[in-house]
C-alpha positions in Angstrom: 0.2 -0.2 0.0 0.9 3.5 -0.6 0.9 6.3 1.7 2.5 9.5 1.7 3.1 11.3 5.4 3.1 14.7 6.2 5.0 16.6 8.8 6.0 13.1 10.5 9.4 13.7 12.4 11.8 10.9 11.5 12.8 9.5 15.1 14.2 6.0 13.0 17.5 4.8 14.7 20.2 5.5 12.4 23.0 2.7 12.3 21.3 -0.5 12.0 20.2 -2.7 8.8 17.0 -3.0 9.8 16.5 0.8 10.8 18.5 2.9 8.9 16.9 6.4 8.1 18.2 9.7 7.8 21.3 11.1 8.9 19.4 13.7 10.8 16.5 13.7 12.7 15.2 17.5 11.2 13.9 14.9 8.2 10.7 14.6 7.9 9.1 11.1 5.9 7.0 12.6 3.0 6.6 9.4 0.5 6.9 5.7 1.3 5.9 2.8 -0.6 6.0 -0.6 1.5 4.8 -2.8 -1.6 2.2 -4.1 0.4 -0.7 -6.0 -1.4 -0.2 -7.7 -5.0 -0.3 -5.3 -7.5 2.0 -2.0 -8.0 0.2 1.2 -7.0 0.5 2.6 -10.9 -0.6 6.1 -9.6 2.8 6.6 -8.6 5.0 4.2 -10.7 5.4 3.4 -14.2 7.2 0.2 -15.8 10.2 0.5 -17.5 9.8 -1.1 -20.9 12.2 -1.5 -24.0 15.9 -3.2 -24.6 18.8 -2.5 -22.6 22.2 -4.3 -22.2 20.6 -7.2 -24.3 17.6 -7.7 -21.9 14.1 -7.0 -22.8 12.2 -5.0 -20.2 8.8 -6.6 -19.7 6.2 -5.4 -17.3 5.2 -8.5 -16.2 9.0 -9.1 -14.7 7.4 -6.8 -12.3 5.3 -8.0 -9.6 4.2 -7.4 -5.6 4.1 -10.0 -3.6 4.7 -10.7 0.3 5.1 -7.2 1.0 7.5 -6.5 -1.3 8.5 -5.4 -4.9 10.1 -8.1 -7.2 11.7 -7.9 -10.3 12.3 -11.1 -12.3 15.1 -12.1 -14.5 13.8 -14.7 -16.7 14.4 -16.5 -20.0 11.3 -16.2 -22.7 10.3 -17.0 -25.9 9.7 -13.7 -27.7 8.7 -13.7 -31.3 10.0 -17.1 -31.8 13.2 -16.2 -30.0 14.7 -17.2 -26.8 15.3 -13.7 -25.0 16.3 -12.8 -21.6 13.9 -10.6 -19.9 13.6 -8.1 -16.9 12.0 -4.7 -15.9 11.9 -1.5 -13.8 9.2 0.8 -12.3 10.1 4.6 -12.4 8.0 6.9 -10.2 5.5 9.4 -11.4 6.5 12.0 -9.0 10.0 13.8 -9.1 11.9 14.2 -5.9 14.4 16.6 -5.4 16.9 17.7 -2.3 16.4 15.6 0.6 17.1 11.9 2.0 16.7 8.9 -0.3 16.6 5.3 0.9 15.4 1.8 0.2 16.0 -2.1 1.5 16.8 -4.4 -0.8 18.7 -8.3 -1.5 20.0 -8.4 -5.1 20.3 -11.8 -7.2 23.7 -12.9 -6.9 23.9 -16.6 -8.0 25.8 -15.8 -11.1 26.3 -13.5 -13.8 23.5 -11.6 -16.2 21.6 -8.9 -14.4 22.0 -5.2 -13.1 20.2 -4.3 -10.0 19.8 -0.5 -9.3 18.5 2.5 -7.4 18.9 5.5 -9.2 17.5 9.3 -9.7 17.5 10.7 -13.1 14.9 12.9 -15.5 13.6 12.0 -19.1 14.7 13.8 -22.0 11.5 13.4 -23.9 8.8 14.2 -21.2 5.2 14.5 -21.8 4.8 18.0 -21.0 2.0 17.9 -19.2 3.1 15.7 -15.8 6.9 16.2 -16.7 8.6 18.5 -18.6 9.4 18.0 -22.5 13.5 18.1 -21.3 14.3 17.3 -17.3 17.2 14.7 -18.0 19.4 16.8 -15.7 21.1 15.1 -12.9 21.7 11.5 -12.1 22.5 10.1 -9.0 23.0 6.5 -8.6 22.2 5.3 -5.3 23.7 1.8 -5.9 24.4 -0.5 -9.0 25.2 -4.0 -8.2 25.9 -6.6 -11.2 25.2 -10.2 -10.2 28.7 -11.6 -10.4 29.8 -9.3 -7.9 27.5 -8.6 -5.5 30.2 -7.6 -2.5 30.5 -4.3 -4.8 28.1 -1.2 -4.9 28.5 1.4 -6.8 27.6 4.9 -7.0 27.7 7.6 -9.7 26.9 11.0 -10.5 26.4 11.9 -13.9 25.2 15.6 -15.5 23.4 15.1 -19.0 22.9 18.5 -19.7 23.8 22.2 -19.7 27.2 24.2 -20.4 29.2 20.9 -20.1 28.4 17.4 -20.3 30.2 15.9 -17.1 30.6 13.0 -14.7 30.5 14.6 -11.1 32.6 11.4 -9.4 32.5 10.1 -6.0 34.7 10.1 -3.3 35.1 6.2 -1.5 35.3 5.9 2.1 36.2 3.0 4.3 33.4 1.1 4.6 32.1 -2.4 6.1 32.2 -5.7 3.5 28.7 -6.4 2.2 27.2 -9.4 0.0 24.0 -7.6 -1.5 22.8 -11.1 -2.7 22.6 -12.8 1.1 21.0 -10.7 3.2 18.5 -7.2 2.8 20.7 -4.1 3.3 19.6 -0.7 3.5 21.2 2.4 1.4 20.0 5.8 1.5 21.5 8.9 -0.6 21.1 12.6 0.4 21.4 15.2 -1.8 22.1 18.7 -0.7 23.1 21.8 -2.6 26.8 21.6 -1.5 27.0 17.6 -1.5 25.6 14.1 -1.7 26.2 11.5 0.8 25.6 7.7 0.7 25.0 5.4 3.3 25.3 1.9 3.4 23.3 0.6 6.7 23.9 3.8 8.4 27.3 4.3 7.6 28.7 6.7 5.1 30.2 5.2 2.5 30.4 7.6 -0.6 31.0 11.6 -1.1 30.1 14.2 -3.2 31.0 17.4 -3.0 29.2 20.4 -4.7 26.9 18.9 -7.2 26.9 21.0 -10.2 23.5 20.8 -11.5 19.8 20.4 -9.8 16.3 19.6 -11.0 13.4 17.2 -9.0 13.9 14.2 -11.1 12.2 10.8 -10.8 13.3 7.8 -9.2 14.3 4.2 -10.9 14.2 0.8 -9.3 16.0 -1.6 -11.9 17.0 -4.9 -12.8 18.4 -5.3 -16.2 19.5 -8.6 -17.8 23.1 -8.6 -19.0 23.0 -11.9 -21.6 26.5 -10.2 -23.0 28.3 -10.0 -20.2 28.9 -6.3 -18.7 30.9 -5.0 -16.2 33.2 -8.2 -16.5 30.5 -10.5 -16.0 30.2 -13.6 -18.2 26.8 -15.4 -20.3 24.2 -16.0 -18.5 23.8 -19.6 -16.7 20.3 -20.8 -17.4 20.7 -23.4 -14.7 20.8 -20.2 -12.4 17.0 -18.6 -13.7 15.3 -17.7 -12.5 16.2 -14.8 -10.8 15.0 -12.2 -8.8 16.0 -8.5 -7.3 13.6 -7.6 -4.4 12.9 -4.1 -2.8 11.3 -4.1 0.9 10.3 -0.1 0.6 11.2 3.2 -0.7 11.0 6.4 1.1 11.7 9.8 0.4 12.2 12.1 3.3 12.5 16.3 2.9 13.8 19.0 5.4 14.3 22.6 5.9 16.4 24.3 3.4 16.7 27.9 4.2 17.7 30.3 1.7 17.8 27.5 -1.1 16.2 27.5 -4.2 13.9 24.8 -5.5 13.4 25.8 -8.9 15.2 23.8 -11.5 16.8 26.1 -14.4 15.6 28.9 -12.6 17.8 31.1 -15.1 17.2 29.2 -17.9 20.9 28.4 -19.0 20.4 24.7 -19.5 18.7 25.0 -22.9 22.6 25.5 -24.4 24.7 22.2 -24.4 28.7 23.1 -25.3 30.4 20.1 -24.5 32.8 19.6 -27.5 30.6 16.5 -29.2 27.3 18.1 -29.2 27.1 21.9 -29.5 23.9 23.5 -30.0 20.7 24.4 -28.4 17.7 22.2 -27.8 14.4 23.8 -28.5 14.3 26.7 -27.1 10.4 26.8 -26.8 10.3 24.0 -24.1 12.9 25.7 -21.2 14.4 22.6 -19.2 12.6 21.5 -16.5 9.5 23.5 -17.3 6.3 22.6 -18.9 5.1 25.1 -21.2 1.4 25.3 -22.1 -1.1 26.3 -24.4 1.0 28.4 -27.3 4.5 26.9 -26.6 5.6 29.2 -29.7 5.2 32.0 -27.8 7.2 31.4 -25.1 11.0 31.0 -26.1 14.8 30.7 -24.4 16.7 33.6 -25.7 20.4 32.9 -25.6 22.3 35.7 -26.5 25.9 37.5 -26.0 24.5 40.6 -23.6 20.9 41.4 -22.1 20.2 38.9 -19.6 19.8 39.4 -16.1 22.4 37.3 -15.4 24.6 34.8 -17.7 23.5 34.7 -21.4 20.1 33.4 -21.3 16.3 34.4 -20.1 12.9 33.8 -21.1 10.8 35.5 -23.0 6.8 35.3 -24.0 6.2 36.8 -27.0 4.6 36.5 -30.7 3.7 38.4 -33.7 -0.2 37.8 -33.0 -2.3 37.1 -30.2 -1.1 34.8 -27.9 -1.9 32.9 -24.4 0.7 30.7 -22.5 2.0 29.3 -19.1 5.5 28.2 -18.3 5.4 26.4 -15.1 7.0 24.0 -12.7 5.7 21.8 -10.1 7.5 21.1 -7.0 6.2 18.0 -4.8 7.4 17.0 -1.6 8.7 19.4 -0.3 9.0 20.9 3.0 6.2 23.0 4.7 6.6 26.3 5.9 7.3 30.4 4.7 8.9 31.0 1.6 9.4 33.7 -0.9 9.5 33.9 -4.6 11.5 36.5 -6.6 12.5 37.1 -9.9 13.9 39.7 -12.4 11.2 40.7 -15.1 11.1 43.5 -17.7 7.7 44.0 -19.9 6.5 45.9 -22.5 3.3 46.4 -20.7 -0.2 46.6 -21.9 -1.0 42.8 -21.9 -4.7 41.2 -20.8 -2.6 39.4 -18.1 1.2 39.2 -17.5 2.0 37.6 -13.6 4.4 35.4 -11.7 2.2 32.9 -9.9 2.2 30.5 -7.5 -0.5 28.0 -6.1 -1.2 24.8 -4.8 -4.7 23.7 -6.0 -6.2 23.9 -2.4 -5.5 27.1 -0.7 -2.2 28.7 -1.9 -3.1 31.1 -4.5 -0.8 34.4 -5.0 0.7 36.3 -8.2 2.3 39.6 -8.9 1.4 41.9 -12.0 3.4 42.4 -14.4 1.4 44.4 -16.9 3.0 48.0 -16.7 5.9 48.4 -18.9 9.3 48.1 -17.6 12.4 49.0 -19.8 15.2 47.4 -17.8 15.5 44.7 -15.1 13.6 45.0 -12.2 12.8 42.5 -9.5 9.8 41.5 -8.2 8.9 39.7 -4.8 6.2 37.6 -3.2 6.5 37.3 0.5 5.1 35.3 3.1 3.9 32.2 1.1 2.6 29.8 3.3 3.4 26.2 2.0 1.2 23.7 4.0 0.5 20.5 1.5 4.5 19.9 0.7 3.9 21.1 -2.9 3.1 23.9 -5.2 3.2 25.5 -8.8 5.3 28.4 -9.9 3.7 29.7 -13.1 4.4 32.7 -15.4 1.9 33.5 -17.5 1.2 35.7 -20.5 -2.3 36.8 -22.3 -1.6 39.0 -25.1 -2.0 40.4 -28.3 0.7 40.8 -31.0 3.8 42.7 -30.3 3.3 42.7 -26.1 6.1 40.6 -24.6 7.6 39.6 -21.4 11.0 38.5 -20.3 11.8 37.0 -17.1 15.4 35.9 -15.3 16.3 34.2 -12.6 13.2 32.9 -10.6 13.8 31.7 -7.4 11.8 30.2 -4.9 13.0 29.8 -1.3 12.6 28.9 2.2 12.9 32.1 4.1 11.9 30.8 8.0 12.9 27.7 9.1 15.3 25.2 10.8 18.8 26.7 9.4 20.8 24.0 11.0 22.6 22.4 8.3 25.8 24.2 6.8 25.3 24.4 3.0 28.5 26.3 2.5 30.3 25.2 -0.7 33.5 23.5 -0.7 36.2 25.1 -2.1 36.4 24.5 -6.2 39.5 22.9 -7.5 40.5 25.9 -9.6 42.1 23.5 -12.7 38.3 23.0 -13.7 37.6 26.7 -15.0 41.1 28.4 -15.6 43.8 27.9 -18.5 47.1 28.8 -18.3 49.4 30.6 -20.6 51.5 28.0 -22.8 49.5 24.8 -21.3 49.6 21.5 -23.4 46.6 19.7 -23.0 46.5 15.8 -24.1 43.1 14.7 -24.9 42.1 10.8 -25.3 42.5 11.2 -28.8 46.3 11.5 -28.4 46.7 8.5 -26.7 49.0 5.2 -27.7 46.9 1.9 -26.3 48.1 -1.1 -25.9 45.7 -4.2 -24.8 42.0 -4.0 -24.4 40.4 -0.4 -24.2 36.7 1.2 -24.6 35.1 4.4 -25.3 33.3 5.2 -21.7 29.9 6.9 -21.6 31.6 8.9 -18.5 32.8 12.4 -20.0 35.7 13.8 -19.3 37.4 16.8 -19.2 37.5 17.2 -23.0 34.9 15.0 -24.8 34.8 11.5 -23.9 37.1 9.1 -21.4 38.0 5.4 -21.8 38.3 2.6 -19.6 39.8 -1.5 -19.6 39.4 -4.4 -17.7 42.4 -5.7 -19.0 45.4 -6.3 -16.3 47.6 -6.2 -19.0 46.3 -2.8 -20.6 48.7 0.3 -20.7 48.0 3.9 -22.3 50.5 6.5 -23.0 50.2 10.2 -23.5 52.3 11.8 -25.7 53.2 15.8 -26.6 56.0 17.3 -28.3 57.7 20.2 -26.2 58.0 23.7 -28.1 59.3 25.3 -25.3 61.8 24.0 -22.6 61.3 24.1 -19.5 59.8 23.2 -16.0 55.9 22.0 -16.2 53.6 21.2 -13.6 51.8 17.4 -15.0 48.6 16.8 -13.8 46.5 13.5 -14.8 42.3 13.7 -14.7 41.3 10.9 -12.2 38.3 9.5 -13.5 36.8 8.5 -9.9 34.2 5.6 -10.4 33.0 2.6 -8.0 34.2 0.0 -10.1 37.6 1.6 -10.3 40.6 -0.3 -9.3 42.0 0.3 -6.2 45.8 1.9 -7.5 46.6 2.5 -10.9 50.3 3.2 -11.5 51.4 6.6 -13.8 54.8 7.1 -14.9 56.4 10.3 -16.1 59.1 10.7 -18.5 61.0 13.5 -18.3 64.9 15.0 -19.1 65.6 13.4 -15.9 64.4 10.2 -16.5 61.3 8.6 -15.2 59.5 9.4 -12.3 56.7 6.8 -11.0 53.6 7.8 -8.8 51.0 4.9 -7.4 47.6 6.9 -7.8 44.5 5.7 -5.5 41.9 5.2 -8.5 39.2 3.9 -6.1 37.9 7.6 -5.1 40.3 9.1 -2.4 42.5 11.0 -4.5 41.3 14.6 -5.9 40.1 14.6 -9.2 43.4 16.4 -10.7 46.1 14.4 -9.4 49.4 16.2 -9.3 52.3 13.8 -10.7 54.8 16.5 -10.1 56.9 19.1 -11.5 59.4 18.2 -14.3 61.9 19.6 -16.7 61.4 19.0 -20.5 63.8 19.8 -23.6 62.1 20.7 -26.7 64.4 17.6 -28.5 61.9 15.1 -26.3 58.6 14.2 -25.7 56.9 14.8 -22.8 55.1 11.0 -21.7 52.8 9.5 -19.2 51.9 6.1 -18.7 49.2 4.2 -16.8 49.4 1.0 -15.7 47.1 -1.2 -13.2 48.2 -2.3 -10.1 46.2 -5.4 -8.6 43.6 -4.6 -5.8 44.6 -5.8 -2.0 43.8 -9.3 -1.7 41.4 -9.3 1.4 39.2 -6.4 0.1 36.2 -7.5 -2.3 34.6 -4.1 -2.8 36.8 -2.6 -5.7 36.1 -2.7 -8.9 37.9 -4.1 -11.9 38.6 -0.7 -14.6 41.3 0.8 -15.1 40.3 4.4 -16.3 42.0 7.5 -18.5 41.2 11.0 -19.9 43.6 14.3 -20.0 47.0 14.8 -19.5 48.0 18.6 -18.5 51.2 20.0 -19.0 51.1 23.7 -16.9 54.5 26.0 -17.2 55.8 26.8 -14.0 54.8 30.2 -13.2 52.3 30.4 -16.4 50.1 33.5 -16.1 45.9 32.9 -16.3 45.1 32.4 -19.8 42.2 35.7 -20.8 38.6 33.6 -20.7 37.3 33.7 -23.9 34.8 36.8 -24.9 30.8 36.6 -25.1 30.2 35.1 -28.5 32.8 32.4 -28.4 32.3 29.0 -27.5 33.3 28.1 -24.2 
């Protein structure tokens, strides 16, 4: 049975496998499914369908029984062919900042099943219940492959905006586990400045400063992998049928005073610029927003100058009479006092032009924007009392041809509440946002590879990264030196929870060869400083990567060795000037 609990103080004991719960008593349980009864509640879940990894997702492979959600791995005849079948469920509501938790036991009798608990939006929403574009961030609570049930992997990916990139996680010492033997509790806490993962109450991963935000649906999936995945072999039919099971899913929220809960508030995310796909999504559908009525009258304007902040803003306008609403629905947010603000410009004279907030029950507030305003002006709606854990923020226009409304930097934030939490961002690594005069960047296209290497779906610093599960594989970055001198050598360490524990990096320079053992699993920074060395113009700067064996008594590490970019920065180099507006960033 599905139940939605409001304003329930979380008093669950934290630290027990059977009684985990959020890491703070400041959280309240807002959504729970304990999978009672004998059928899935389709008002809150939809089935995952289609093919993935060579398996077929079928609704009939998903069942509710014995107070649990089960997803079956089976071999079936489909259109006269033997196919391995599986399934999954995706939540209808989207969830934002808060604490997510499941209790599960996953199949591990042999290779062939990839079980996951994760968060990710869609790039093809219905524009009614969910935005057309809402695939912004993916947070993997866990991924477990049935051939290696000791390894629970956590990841963060970003799919849209200025740069497609991988967030990375920092691994922490954690207890051993076999996810197929006993039920375990896995939770993750998503905050504006960090994401924390907990296994049976103990923190196991940490991610600093998530780059993008948008409420996203939850996925519980178990995918058949008949062709082998992440080092697994072929499915052994004698081990079937198999199943992965979940006892519950819970979502908790808390007060986050001063934190904007609206996604893509500055309308910057429709722009794509990641070296592989430079362009713009359909500007009539802002990422994370739903557009009603005359969608052609709604447009994200991307210009060099003129936005209140950044390069983009939202514009309602048309060469004919129009009516349009751009809205964002927020669900399962903390009750309390909120403030809604935005920067606006307006031609004035519209039949209707307003910024509004409502909850379809008692809340209905708006500010009129029909007066002419030529320069950006802030509008504010104070003392908004949200009492139903949800609201809709809308930008509405009903106007004649030539009349327009422009809006930017829309913010909805709790103005009063429990602020007993540190939301300050962690210090950023300047190497991600700064370039230096005379630096040499050796990207993944200029690497000499030996052994079995593959392109990765994880984006690197420039384009795609690559990986190998071949323990004898090597890769070498080479670059000719055009100006002799001392250079600081940096390796972009792609962190991932299925990585080897350590790798070896060798730097070939004028004085010889220097060797560094690097934590590849998650304790080192993403940019690893390999040292400062002298290079001459008659030599080639080279960096070589090789695998190191995992500790014999540690089963939680993976088997992947990952490569990406090497940078050589001249000692005392000046910062390069950032690109001017209008030049690709």
